[in-house]
N, CA and C atoms as an extended XYZ file, in Angstrom:
498
Properties=species:S:1:pos:R:3:atomname:S:1:resname:S:1:resid:I:1 pbc="F F F"
N        -8.077      -26.109       45.236 N   MET     1
C        -7.628      -27.104       46.195 CA  MET     1
C        -6.132      -27.343       46.020 C   MET     1
N        -5.436      -27.507       47.128 N   ARG     2
C        -4.007      -27.824       47.084 CA  ARG     2
C        -3.799      -29.228       47.621 C   ARG     2
N        -2.949      -29.974       46.927 N   TYR     3
C        -2.650      -31.340       47.336 CA  TYR     3
C        -1.144      -31.529       47.365 C   TYR     3
N        -0.701      -32.330       48.320 N   ARG     4
C         0.719      -32.641       48.405 CA  ARG     4
C         1.009      -33.936       47.672 C   ARG     4
N         2.114      -33.960       46.994 N   ALA     5
C         2.554      -35.197       46.349 CA  ALA     5
C         3.102      -36.131       47.416 C   ALA     5
N         2.816      -37.410       47.279 N   THR     6
C         3.289      -38.404       48.228 CA  THR     6
C         3.945      -39.536       47.462 C   THR     6
N         5.217      -39.780       47.718 N   LEU     7
C         5.970      -40.784       46.983 CA  LEU     7
C         5.776      -42.198       47.518 C   LEU     7
N         5.321      -42.335       48.740 N   THR     8
C         5.232      -43.658       49.351 CA  THR     8
C         3.969      -44.415       48.969 C   THR     8
N         3.057      -43.775       48.284 N   LEU     9
C         1.786      -44.403       47.963 CA  LEU     9
C         1.860      -45.101       46.613 C   LEU     9
N         2.529      -46.237       46.599 N   SER    10
C         2.664      -46.971       45.345 CA  SER    10
C         2.420      -48.455       45.584 C   SER    10
N         2.257      -49.136       44.473 N   VAL    11
C         2.059      -50.579       44.458 CA  VAL    11
C         3.127      -51.136       43.529 C   VAL    11
N         3.699      -52.278       43.885 N   VAL    12
C         4.707      -52.905       43.042 CA  VAL    12
C         4.171      -54.243       42.554 C   VAL    12
N         4.213      -54.436       41.246 N   THR    13
C         3.718      -55.682       40.662 CA  THR    13
C         4.730      -56.804       40.872 C   THR    13
N         4.316      -58.008       40.584 N   ARG    14
C         5.191      -59.180       40.679 CA  ARG    14
C         6.435      -59.010       39.797 C   ARG    14
N         6.258      -58.321       38.654 N   ALA    15
C         7.370      -58.092       37.727 CA  ALA    15
C         8.260      -56.927       38.158 C   ALA    15
N         7.870      -56.239       39.241 N   GLY    16
C         8.689      -55.145       39.745 CA  GLY    16
C         8.298      -53.760       39.240 C   GLY    16
N         7.218      -53.669       38.506 N   THR    17
C         6.749      -52.377       38.015 CA  THR    17
C         6.109      -51.600       39.153 C   THR    17
N         6.499      -50.342       39.301 N   ARG    18
C         5.939      -49.486       40.343 CA  ARG    18
C         4.741      -48.741       39.775 C   ARG    18
N         3.606      -48.840       40.469 N   ILE    19
C         2.371      -48.173       40.058 CA  ILE    19
C         2.133      -47.013       41.014 C   ILE    19
N         2.126      -45.802       40.464 N   THR    20
C         1.920      -44.602       41.274 CA  THR    20
C         0.933      -43.676       40.576 C   THR    20
N         0.435      -42.741       41.327 N   ARG    21
C        -0.431      -41.728       40.738 CA  ARG    21
C         0.379      -40.862       39.777 C   ARG    21
N        -0.316      -40.324       38.781 N   TRP    22
C         0.341      -39.473       37.780 CA  TRP    22
C         0.975      -38.284       38.492 C   TRP    22
N         2.237      -38.069       38.197 N   ARG    23
C         3.023      -36.994       38.829 CA  ARG    23
C         2.967      -37.067       40.352 C   ARG    23
N         2.732      -38.280       40.868 N   ASN    24
C         2.617      -38.533       42.309 CA  ASN    24
C         1.557      -37.660       42.965 C   ASN    24
N         0.550      -37.273       42.208 N   LEU    25
C        -0.517      -36.416       42.729 CA  LEU    25
C        -1.878      -37.104       42.617 C   LEU    25
N        -2.357      -37.284       41.374 N   VAL    26
C        -3.639      -37.940       41.144 CA  VAL    26
C        -3.716      -38.320       39.670 C   VAL    26
N        -4.395      -39.427       39.397 N   GLY    27
C        -4.594      -39.865       38.020 CA  GLY    27
C        -3.867      -41.158       37.719 C   GLY    27
N        -4.471      -41.927       36.817 N   LYS    28
C        -3.888      -43.187       36.360 CA  LYS    28
C        -3.450      -42.990       34.913 C   LYS    28
N        -2.164      -43.091       34.651 N   LYS    29
C        -1.636      -42.890       33.306 CA  LYS    29
C        -1.436      -44.247       32.632 C   LYS    29
N        -2.044      -44.389       31.450 N   VAL    30
C        -1.891      -45.584       30.630 CA  VAL    30
C        -1.561      -45.090       29.230 C   VAL    30
N        -0.334      -45.287       28.805 N   GLY    31
C         0.097      -44.742       27.517 CA  GLY    31
C         0.026      -43.232       27.553 C   GLY    31
N        -0.678      -42.646       26.600 N   SER    32
C        -0.808      -41.186       26.566 CA  SER    32
C        -2.081      -40.704       27.264 C   SER    32
N        -2.804      -41.628       27.889 N   ARG    33
C        -4.078      -41.273       28.512 CA  ARG    33
C        -3.974      -41.228       30.031 C   ARG    33
N        -4.652      -40.237       30.599 N   ILE    34
C        -4.709      -40.110       32.054 CA  ILE    34
C        -6.167      -40.187       32.470 C   ILE    34
N        -6.466      -41.057       33.429 N   TYR    35
C        -7.812      -41.257       33.940 CA  TYR    35
C        -7.889      -40.642       35.338 C   TYR    35
N        -8.984      -39.930       35.603 N   VAL    36
C        -9.098      -39.218       36.871 CA  VAL    36
C       -10.572      -39.053       37.249 C   VAL    36
N       -10.847      -38.997       38.532 N   HIS    37
C       -12.202      -38.719       39.001 CA  HIS    37
C       -12.538      -37.262       38.701 C   HIS    37
N       -13.793      -36.988       38.438 N   ARG    38
C       -14.219      -35.637       38.051 CA  ARG    38
C       -13.820      -34.569       39.068 C   ARG    38
N       -13.767      -34.922       40.351 N   ARG    39
C       -13.408      -33.961       41.392 CA  ARG    39
C       -11.985      -33.420       41.207 C   ARG    39
N       -11.125      -34.206       40.562 N   TYR    40
C        -9.718      -33.828       40.423 CA  TYR    40
C        -9.310      -33.526       38.984 C   TYR    40
N       -10.291      -33.432       38.099 N   ALA    41
C       -10.006      -33.218       36.671 CA  ALA    41
C        -9.170      -31.966       36.425 C   ALA    41
N        -9.415      -30.922       37.169 N   SER    42
C        -8.676      -29.669       36.948 CA  SER    42
C        -7.201      -29.779       37.327 C   SER    42
N        -6.837      -30.828       38.050 N   LEU    43
C        -5.431      -31.037       38.415 CA  LEU    43
C        -4.673      -31.783       37.317 C   LEU    43
N        -5.414      -32.339       36.363 N   VAL    44
C        -4.827      -33.176       35.321 CA  VAL    44
C        -5.014      -32.569       33.931 C   VAL    44
N        -6.196      -32.057       33.674 N   ILE    45
C        -6.544      -31.567       32.339 CA  ILE    45
C        -6.342      -30.055       32.276 C   ILE    45
N        -5.628      -29.555       31.268 N   PRO    46
C        -5.441      -28.106       31.134 CA  PRO    46
C        -6.801      -27.390       31.142 C   PRO    46
N        -6.879      -26.272       31.843 N   ALA    47
C        -8.138      -25.549       32.048 CA  ALA    47
C        -8.880      -25.264       30.746 C   ALA    47
N        -8.187      -24.785       29.740 N   GLU    48
C        -8.837      -24.465       28.462 CA  GLU    48
C        -9.493      -25.695       27.848 C   GLU    48
N        -8.757      -26.799       27.815 N   ALA    49
C        -9.271      -28.033       27.223 CA  ALA    49
C       -10.457      -28.562       28.024 C   ALA    49
N       -10.355      -28.528       29.342 N   LEU    50
C       -11.428      -29.037       30.192 CA  LEU    50
C       -12.694      -28.197       30.033 C   LEU    50
N       -12.555      -26.899       30.083 N   GLN    51
C       -13.722      -26.013       29.969 CA  GLN    51
C       -14.389      -26.132       28.604 C   GLN    51
N       -13.605      -26.192       27.556 N   ALA    52
C       -14.167      -26.325       26.211 CA  ALA    52
C       -14.904      -27.656       26.065 C   ALA    52
N       -14.318      -28.719       26.583 N   ALA    53
C       -14.940      -30.045       26.483 CA  ALA    53
C       -16.226      -30.102       27.307 C   ALA    53
N       -16.211      -29.540       28.501 N   GLN    54
C       -17.410      -29.535       29.340 CA  GLN    54
C       -18.536      -28.742       28.685 C   GLN    54
N       -18.192      -27.622       28.094 N   LYS    55
C       -19.183      -26.787       27.413 CA  LYS    55
C       -19.808      -27.552       26.240 C   LYS    55
N       -18.964      -28.224       25.467 N   ARG    56
C       -19.439      -28.988       24.310 CA  ARG    56
C       -20.305      -30.165       24.766 C   ARG    56
N       -19.881      -30.852       25.813 N   LEU    57
C       -20.647      -31.978       26.360 CA  LEU    57
C       -22.027      -31.510       26.794 C   LEU    57
N       -22.070      -30.419       27.525 N   LYS    58
C       -23.342      -29.901       28.038 CA  LYS    58
C       -24.281      -29.525       26.893 C   LYS    58
N       -23.721      -28.972       25.833 N   ARG    59
C       -24.537      -28.539       24.690 CA  ARG    59
C       -25.064      -29.722       23.873 C   ARG    59
N       -24.200      -30.699       23.594 N   LEU    60
C       -24.575      -31.795       22.701 CA  LEU    60
C       -25.118      -33.038       23.419 C   LEU    60
N       -24.744      -33.222       24.672 N   HIS    61
C       -25.178      -34.403       25.451 CA  HIS    61
C       -25.585      -33.940       26.849 C   HIS    61
N       -26.623      -33.113       26.953 N   PRO    62
C       -26.970      -32.480       28.236 CA  PRO    62
C       -27.363      -33.452       29.352 C   PRO    62
N       -27.779      -34.660       29.006 N   ARG    63
C       -28.200      -35.619       30.042 CA  ARG    63
C       -27.082      -36.555       30.486 C   ARG    63
N       -25.924      -36.450       29.881 N   HIS    64
C       -24.826      -37.369       30.222 CA  HIS    64
C       -24.255      -37.017       31.592 C   HIS    64
N       -24.252      -37.981       32.470 N   ARG    65
C       -23.676      -37.827       33.812 CA  ARG    65
C       -22.397      -38.645       33.861 C   ARG    65
N       -21.371      -38.085       34.477 N   TYR    66
C       -20.084      -38.770       34.493 CA  TYR    66
C       -19.425      -38.679       35.858 C   TYR    66
N       -18.669      -39.703       36.169 N   ALA    67
C       -17.914      -39.747       37.420 CA  ALA    67
C       -16.430      -39.527       37.168 C   ALA    67
N       -15.948      -39.961       36.004 N   CYS    68
C       -14.523      -39.909       35.701 CA  CYS    68
C       -14.290      -39.317       34.320 C   CYS    68
N       -13.058      -38.892       34.107 N   LEU    69
C       -12.665      -38.358       32.812 CA  LEU    69
C       -11.375      -39.009       32.373 C   LEU    69
N       -11.181      -39.028       31.067 N   MET    70
C        -9.929      -39.475       30.476 CA  MET    70
C        -9.426      -38.329       29.619 C   MET    70
N        -8.149      -37.998       29.772 N   PHE    71
C        -7.528      -36.961       28.957 CA  PHE    71
C        -6.383      -37.591       28.184 C   PHE    71
N        -6.392      -37.405       26.870 N   ASP    72
C        -5.330      -37.943       26.030 CA  ASP    72
C        -4.296      -36.843       25.793 C   ASP    72
N        -3.108      -37.041       26.327 N   LEU    73
C        -2.036      -36.047       26.216 CA  LEU    73
C        -1.615      -35.792       24.775 C   LEU    73
N        -1.707      -36.807       23.921 N   LYS    74
C        -1.293      -36.660       22.516 CA  LYS    74
C        -2.330      -35.929       21.682 C   LYS    74
N        -3.586      -36.303       21.830 N   THR    75
C        -4.629      -35.761       20.946 CA  THR    75
C        -5.412      -34.606       21.551 C   THR    75
N        -5.381      -34.476       22.868 N   GLY    76
C        -6.161      -33.435       23.535 CA  GLY    76
C        -7.616      -33.807       23.743 C   GLY    76
N        -7.993      -35.037       23.384 N   ALA    77
C        -9.372      -35.479       23.566 CA  ALA    77
C        -9.689      -35.645       25.049 C   ALA    77
N       -10.932      -35.339       25.395 N   VAL    78
C       -11.417      -35.514       26.763 CA  VAL    78
C       -12.620      -36.441       26.697 C   VAL    78
N       -12.559      -37.542       27.456 N   ARG    79
C       -13.675      -38.482       27.489 CA  ARG    79
C       -14.329      -38.415       28.859 C   ARG    79
N       -15.649      -38.341       28.849 N   PHE    80
C       -16.442      -38.271       30.071 CA  PHE    80
C       -17.075      -39.637       30.294 C   PHE    80
N       -16.653      -40.336       31.354 N   ASP    81
C       -17.078      -41.710       31.624 CA  ASP    81
C       -18.096      -41.761       32.757 C   ASP    81
N       -19.200      -42.419       32.479 N   GLU    82
C       -20.273      -42.554       33.458 CA  GLU    82
C       -19.797      -43.278       34.717 C   GLU    82
N       -19.164      -44.388       34.580 N   SER    83
C       -18.713      -45.245       35.677 CA  SER    83
C       -19.738      -45.287       36.813 C   SER    83
N       -20.889      -45.922       36.578 N   PRO    84
C       -21.984      -45.888       37.542 CA  PRO    84
C       -21.676      -46.518       38.896 C   PRO    84
N       -20.657      -47.381       38.946 N   ASP    85
C       -20.334      -48.062       40.207 CA  ASP    85
C       -18.940      -47.692       40.724 C   ASP    85
N       -18.471      -46.501       40.387 N   PHE    86
C       -17.106      -46.114       40.756 CA  PHE    86
C       -16.869      -46.211       42.266 C   PHE    86
N       -17.795      -45.737       43.064 N   ASP    87
C       -17.601      -45.744       44.516 CA  ASP    87
C       -17.927      -47.077       45.178 C   ASP    87
N       -18.633      -47.961       44.482 N   SER    88
C       -19.090      -49.191       45.128 CA  SER    88
C       -18.389      -50.468       44.653 C   SER    88
N       -17.815      -50.465       43.471 N   ALA    89
C       -17.198      -51.684       42.931 CA  ALA    89
C       -15.680      -51.660       43.125 C   ALA    89
N       -15.107      -52.810       43.417 N   ARG    90
C       -13.648      -52.896       43.536 CA  ARG    90
C       -12.978      -52.523       42.221 C   ARG    90
N       -13.540      -53.001       41.120 N   GLU    91
C       -13.087      -52.659       39.769 CA  GLU    91
C       -14.292      -52.075       39.031 C   GLU    91
N       -14.435      -50.758       39.054 N   PRO    92
C       -15.615      -50.131       38.451 CA  PRO    92
C       -15.647      -50.249       36.929 C   PRO    92
N       -16.874      -50.231       36.388 N   ARG    93
C       -17.108      -50.284       34.954 CA  ARG    93
C       -17.017      -48.888       34.346 C   ARG    93
N       -16.647      -48.826       33.089 N   VAL    94
C       -16.596      -47.562       32.358 CA  VAL    94
C       -18.015      -47.059       32.113 C   VAL    94
N       -18.885      -47.891       31.576 N   GLY    95
C       -20.260      -47.503       31.296 CA  GLY    95
C       -20.368      -46.622       30.060 C   GLY    95
N       -21.407      -45.798       30.021 N   HIS    96
C       -21.603      -44.876       28.900 CA  HIS    96
C       -20.515      -43.809       28.946 C   HIS    96
N       -20.075      -43.402       27.764 N   HIS    97
C       -19.036      -42.373       27.710 CA  HIS    97
C       -19.235      -41.492       26.486 C   HIS    97
N       -18.737      -40.265       26.608 N   VAL    98
C       -18.759      -39.323       25.493 CA  VAL    98
C       -17.363      -38.727       25.383 C   VAL    98
N       -16.791      -38.815       24.183 N   THR    99
C       -15.480      -38.234       23.925 CA  THR    99
C       -15.675      -36.926       23.173 C   THR    99
N       -15.001      -35.888       23.658 N   VAL   100
C       -14.989      -34.600       22.967 CA  VAL   100
C       -13.586      -34.428       22.404 C   VAL   100
N       -13.500      -34.314       21.085 N   PHE   101
C       -12.210      -34.178       20.422 CA  PHE   101
C       -11.816      -32.704       20.328 C   PHE   101
N       -10.551      -32.468       20.095 N   ARG   102
C       -10.018      -31.106       20.044 CA  ARG   102
C       -10.767      -30.225       19.047 C   ARG   102
N       -11.239      -30.821       17.939 N   ASP   103
C       -11.954      -30.033       16.917 CA  ASP   103
C       -13.417      -29.788       17.285 C   ASP   103
N       -13.860      -30.263       18.463 N   GLY   104
C       -15.230      -30.045       18.914 CA  GLY   104
C       -16.185      -31.165       18.573 C   GLY   104
N       -15.770      -32.099       17.738 N   SER   105
C       -16.641      -33.231       17.422 CA  SER   105
C       -16.725      -34.157       18.635 C   SER   105
N       -17.779      -34.948       18.673 N   THR   106
C       -17.976      -35.859       19.797 CA  THR   106
C       -18.311      -37.251       19.291 C   THR   106
N       -18.098      -38.222       20.173 N   ARG   107
C       -18.486      -39.605       19.881 CA  ARG   107
C       -18.968      -40.227       21.188 C   ARG   107
N       -20.153      -40.798       21.161 N   ALA   108
C       -20.712      -41.447       22.346 CA  ALA   108
C       -20.596      -42.957       22.195 C   ALA   108
N       -20.504      -43.634       23.314 N   GLY   109
C       -20.424      -45.087       23.281 CA  GLY   109
C       -20.682      -45.677       24.650 C   GLY   109
N       -20.494      -46.969       24.741 N   LYS   110
C       -20.659      -47.688       26.002 CA  LYS   110
C       -19.616      -48.787       26.067 C   LYS   110
N       -19.073      -48.998       27.250 N   SER   111
C       -18.073      -50.034       27.450 CA  SER   111
C       -18.360      -50.788       28.736 C   SER   111
N       -18.215      -52.092       28.677 N   GLU   112
C       -18.348      -52.927       29.870 CA  GLU   112
C       -16.974      -53.219       30.485 C   GLU   112
N       -15.942      -52.589       29.960 N   ALA   113
C       -14.594      -52.775       30.505 CA  ALA   113
C       -14.547      -52.278       31.945 C   ALA   113
N       -13.588      -52.816       32.692 N   ILE   114
C       -13.411      -52.403       34.086 CA  ILE   114
C       -12.055      -51.725       34.258 C   ILE   114
N       -11.974      -50.926       35.303 N   TRP   115
C       -10.715      -50.261       35.652 CA  TRP   115
C       -10.123      -50.924       36.890 C   TRP   115
N        -8.825      -50.987       36.913 N   HIS   116
C        -8.098      -51.465       38.085 CA  HIS   116
C        -7.426      -50.271       38.755 C   HIS   116
N        -7.057      -50.421       40.005 N   HIS   117
C        -6.350      -49.382       40.755 CA  HIS   117
C        -7.151      -48.085       40.820 C   HIS   117
N        -8.403      -48.167       41.207 N   ARG   118
C        -9.229      -46.950       41.230 CA  ARG   118
C        -8.698      -45.918       42.216 C   ARG   118
N        -7.871      -46.320       43.164 N   TRP   119
C        -7.277      -45.373       44.109 CA  TRP   119
C        -6.385      -44.357       43.395 C   TRP   119
N        -5.896      -44.700       42.197 N   LEU   120
C        -5.076      -43.764       41.433 CA  LEU   120
C        -5.896      -42.581       40.916 C   LEU   120
N        -7.195      -42.773       40.707 N   PHE   121
C        -8.080      -41.752       40.139 CA  PHE   121
C        -8.369      -40.606       41.115 C   PHE   121
N        -8.091      -40.826       42.400 N   VAL   122
C        -8.472      -39.884       43.459 CA  VAL   122
C        -7.283      -39.621       44.378 C   VAL   122
N        -7.454      -38.702       45.317 N   THR   123
C        -6.438      -38.483       46.347 CA  THR   123
C        -6.829      -39.281       47.589 C   THR   123
N        -5.948      -39.341       48.546 N   ASP   124
C        -6.238      -40.076       49.779 CA  ASP   124
C        -7.379      -39.452       50.572 C   ASP   124
N        -7.700      -38.208       50.311 N   ARG   125
C        -8.781      -37.527       51.035 CA  ARG   125
C       -10.163      -37.790       50.446 C   ARG   125
N       -10.228      -38.485       49.349 N   TYR   126
C       -11.514      -38.764       48.703 CA  TYR   126
C       -12.374      -39.592       49.646 C   TYR   126
N       -13.644      -39.235       49.793 N   GLY   127
C       -14.521      -39.902       50.746 CA  GLY   127
C       -15.503      -40.898       50.166 C   GLY   127
N       -15.488      -41.144       48.863 N   GLY   128
C       -16.466      -42.020       48.235 CA  GLY   128
C       -16.250      -43.497       48.486 C   GLY   128
N       -15.026      -43.889       48.784 N   PHE   129
C       -14.705      -45.286       49.101 CA  PHE   129
C       -13.436      -45.297       49.946 C   PHE   129
N       -13.079      -46.457       50.450 N   ASP   130
C       -11.882      -46.616       51.275 CA  ASP   130
C       -10.657      -46.643       50.355 C   ASP   130
N        -9.997      -45.503       50.220 N   VAL   131
C        -8.865      -45.375       49.306 CA  VAL   131
C        -7.715      -46.288       49.737 C   VAL   131
N        -7.431      -46.325       51.024 N   GLY   132
C        -6.372      -47.198       51.528 CA  GLY   132
C        -6.683      -48.664       51.283 C   GLY   132
N        -7.933      -49.052       51.459 N   GLY   133
C        -8.351      -50.426       51.195 CA  GLY   133
C        -8.218      -50.780       49.714 C   GLY   133
N        -8.526      -49.822       48.854 N   SER   134
C        -8.387      -50.037       47.413 CA  SER   134
C        -6.913      -50.233       47.048 C   SER   134
N        -6.033      -49.444       47.646 N   ARG   135
C        -4.600      -49.582       47.390 CA  ARG   135
C        -4.092      -50.937       47.901 C   ARG   135
N        -4.593      -51.364       49.053 N   GLN   136
C        -4.198      -52.667       49.599 CA  GLN   136
C        -4.642      -53.798       48.683 C   GLN   136
N        -5.847      -53.697       48.128 N   TRP   137
C        -6.331      -54.714       47.187 CA  TRP   137
C        -5.404      -54.756       45.976 C   TRP   137
N        -5.015      -53.602       45.464 N   SER   138
C        -4.091      -53.556       44.324 CA  SER   138
C        -2.769      -54.236       44.671 C   SER   138
N        -2.252      -53.957       45.857 N   ARG   139
C        -0.999      -54.593       46.284 CA  ARG   139
C        -1.132      -56.114       46.309 C   ARG   139
N        -2.265      -56.568       46.814 N   LYS   140
C        -2.472      -58.003       46.965 CA  LYS   140
C        -2.475      -58.722       45.621 C   LYS   140
N        -3.326      -58.261       44.690 N   TRP   141
C        -3.411      -58.992       43.430 CA  TRP   141
C        -2.236      -58.704       42.513 C   TRP   141
N        -1.710      -57.491       42.504 N   ALA   142
C        -0.595      -57.151       41.614 CA  ALA   142
C         0.648      -57.988       41.942 C   ALA   142
N         0.808      -58.316       43.205 N   ALA   143
C         1.961      -59.121       43.617 CA  ALA   143
C         1.826      -60.581       43.185 C   ALA   143
N         0.621      -61.021       42.863 N   ARG   144
C         0.389      -62.429       42.507 CA  ARG   144
C         0.221      -62.689       41.017 C   ARG   144
N        -0.199      -61.702       40.266 N   PHE   145
C        -0.486      -61.919       38.845 CA  PHE   145
C         0.788      -62.130       38.047 C   PHE   145
N         0.761      -63.134       37.192 N   ARG   146
C         1.902      -63.419       36.334 CA  ARG   146
C         1.907      -62.535       35.087 C   ARG   146
N         0.710      -62.107       34.661 N   ARG   147
C         0.565      -61.255       33.467 CA  ARG   147
C        -0.174      -59.991       33.846 C   ARG   147
N        -0.102      -58.954       33.007 N   PRO   148
C        -0.845      -57.720       33.293 CA  PRO   148
C        -2.341      -57.995       33.438 C   PRO   148
N        -2.996      -57.199       34.252 N   SER   149
C        -4.428      -57.362       34.477 CA  SER   149
C        -5.216      -57.006       33.224 C   SER   149
N        -6.395      -57.582       33.127 N   SER   150
C        -7.250      -57.363       31.957 CA  SER   150
C        -8.429      -56.476       32.313 C   SER   150
N        -8.855      -55.661       31.352 N   GLY   151
C       -10.041      -54.843       31.511 CA  GLY   151
C       -11.314      -55.592       31.170 C   GLY   151
N       -11.176      -56.819       30.688 N   SER   152
C       -12.328      -57.670       30.389 CA  SER   152
C       -12.760      -58.372       31.674 C   SER   152
N       -14.030      -58.262       32.017 N   VAL   153
C       -14.529      -58.886       33.246 CA  VAL   153
C       -14.276      -60.388       33.233 C   VAL   153
N       -14.535      -61.036       32.113 N   ARG   154
C       -14.352      -62.493       32.013 CA  ARG   154
C       -12.889      -62.879       32.256 C   ARG   154
N       -11.973      -62.188       31.607 N   VAL   155
C       -10.550      -62.495       31.762 CA  VAL   155
C       -10.086      -62.138       33.172 C   VAL   155
N       -10.568      -61.012       33.701 N   TRP   156
C       -10.201      -60.586       35.057 CA  TRP   156
C       -10.597      -61.650       36.080 C   TRP   156
N       -11.797      -62.187       35.956 N   ARG   157
C       -12.246      -63.226       36.891 CA  ARG   157
C       -11.366      -64.470       36.797 C   ARG   157
N       -10.976      -64.821       35.585 N   ARG   158
C       -10.078      -65.971       35.396 CA  ARG   158
C        -8.719      -65.678       36.048 C   ARG   158
N        -8.217      -64.455       35.886 N   GLN   159
C        -6.938      -64.092       36.492 CA  GLN   159
C        -7.019      -64.175       38.020 C   GLN   159
N        -8.133      -63.748       38.581 N   LEU   160
C        -8.297      -63.846       40.041 CA  LEU   160
C        -8.286      -65.301       40.489 C   LEU   160
N        -8.975      -66.158       39.749 N   ARG   161
C        -8.990      -67.591       40.103 CA  ARG   161
C        -7.585      -68.185       40.019 C   ARG   161
N        -6.875      -67.846       38.940 N   GLU   162
C        -5.503      -68.371       38.773 CA  GLU   162
C        -4.579      -67.921       39.905 C   GLU   162
N        -4.835      -66.734       40.436 N   ALA   163
C        -4.016      -66.201       41.544 CA  ALA   163
C        -4.566      -66.628       42.901 C   ALA   163
N        -5.610      -67.461       42.878 N   ARG   164
C        -6.275      -67.945       44.095 CA  ARG   164
C        -6.850      -66.799       44.937 C   ARG   164
N        -7.463      -65.860       44.219 N   LEU   165
C        -8.074      -64.713       44.880 CA  LEU   165
C        -9.585      -64.609       44.617 C   LEU   165
N       -10.123      -65.525       43.859 N   GLY   166
C       -11.550      -65.392       43.568 CA  GLY   166
C       -12.209      -66.659       43.155 C   GLY   166
């Protein structure tokens, strides 16, 4: 698949920080980690690392289903995130996850944390949810929040109330 980079698809926070897709293509970069929907993983994760991690996941955790992946640029780890409500929730949950490390070892876990800016994980052509609507929601709350958003559902709800959005 070929995708064009688009520079105009960004969100600006109240503090003036510009939020854009990784390399203006696809993916949400946080520190050394890039989060992406499984459909676009090959655009973010080096082929060798992705194939090795998928093979290891299938062998050791054959029943694990995932919607999103996280790739750590520093360590080379690939995490496969269930995100059961990725297409239906404004801020989807991480859910069950399995991390495959560069040495082939794995670690499974579960997280109730939520992701913000899910439109960054996909391209504008993604059909699972309204990508433009998701970007508009990000613009709305990012412009009002005084502090960075939280991945904790409890704190996130409080932040929405403080911004008069929930």
